[in-house]
C-alpha positions in Angstrom: -3.9 25.5 70.8 -4.2 28.1 68.1 -5.6 31.6 68.9 -7.9 33.3 66.5 -8.7 36.9 67.0 -12.3 37.9 67.4 -11.6 41.4 66.0 -13.9 42.6 63.2 -11.1 42.7 60.6 -10.1 39.1 61.2 -13.6 37.8 60.8 -14.2 39.9 57.7 -11.0 38.4 56.2 -12.2 34.9 57.1 -15.7 35.3 55.7 -14.9 37.1 52.5 -11.5 35.5 51.8 -9.6 38.8 51.3 -6.5 38.3 49.2 -4.2 41.1 48.1 -6.8 43.6 49.4 -9.4 42.3 47.0 -12.6 40.5 47.7 -14.0 38.1 45.0 -17.8 38.0 45.2 -20.0 35.4 43.6 -23.8 35.6 44.1 -25.5 32.3 44.8 -26.9 30.7 41.6 -25.0 32.9 39.2 -21.9 32.1 37.3 -20.4 35.6 37.2 -18.0 36.9 39.8 -16.6 40.4 40.4 -13.7 41.8 42.5 -14.0 44.6 45.0 -11.1 46.6 46.2 -10.8 46.4 50.0 -9.6 49.8 51.1 -10.6 50.4 54.7 -9.8 54.1 54.7 -12.5 54.6 52.1 -15.2 52.9 54.2 -16.3 54.7 57.4 -18.1 51.7 58.9 -15.1 49.5 58.3 -12.6 52.1 59.5 -14.5 52.6 62.8 -14.8 48.9 63.6 -11.6 47.2 62.2 -9.8 46.6 65.5 -12.7 46.2 68.0 -14.3 42.9 69.0 -17.0 41.5 66.8 -19.5 41.7 69.7 -19.0 45.5 69.7 -18.7 45.9 66.0 -22.0 44.1 65.1 -24.3 46.8 66.5 -22.0 49.5 65.1 -22.2 48.0 61.6 -26.0 47.8 61.9 -26.3 51.5 62.9 -23.9 52.4 60.1 -25.9 50.5 57.5 -29.2 52.0 58.7 -27.7 55.5 58.4 -26.4 54.7 54.9 -29.8 53.3 53.9 -31.5 56.6 55.1 -29.1 58.7 53.1 -29.4 56.5 50.0 -33.2 56.8 50.2 -33.0 60.6 50.5 -30.8 60.8 47.4 -32.8 58.4 45.4 -36.0 60.4 46.2 -34.2 63.6 45.2 -34.0 65.1 48.7 -30.7 66.5 49.9 
């Protein structure tokens, strides 16, 4: 029987098909694709959750995205 890690990084690699530290993204219904560099040290959410179980990482990612959204909204409204 094969063992598959349930760590956040393993699942991210499975879902997004990371190859050579790049993610190729194609939006549904569109023909264009683009590549994203996958550098975990540049992403706080990813860095904090890489090697923990997905059941723990999920709520952490949600909190991180909520914080990011709040900051983004402040900046887009001209508030610092």
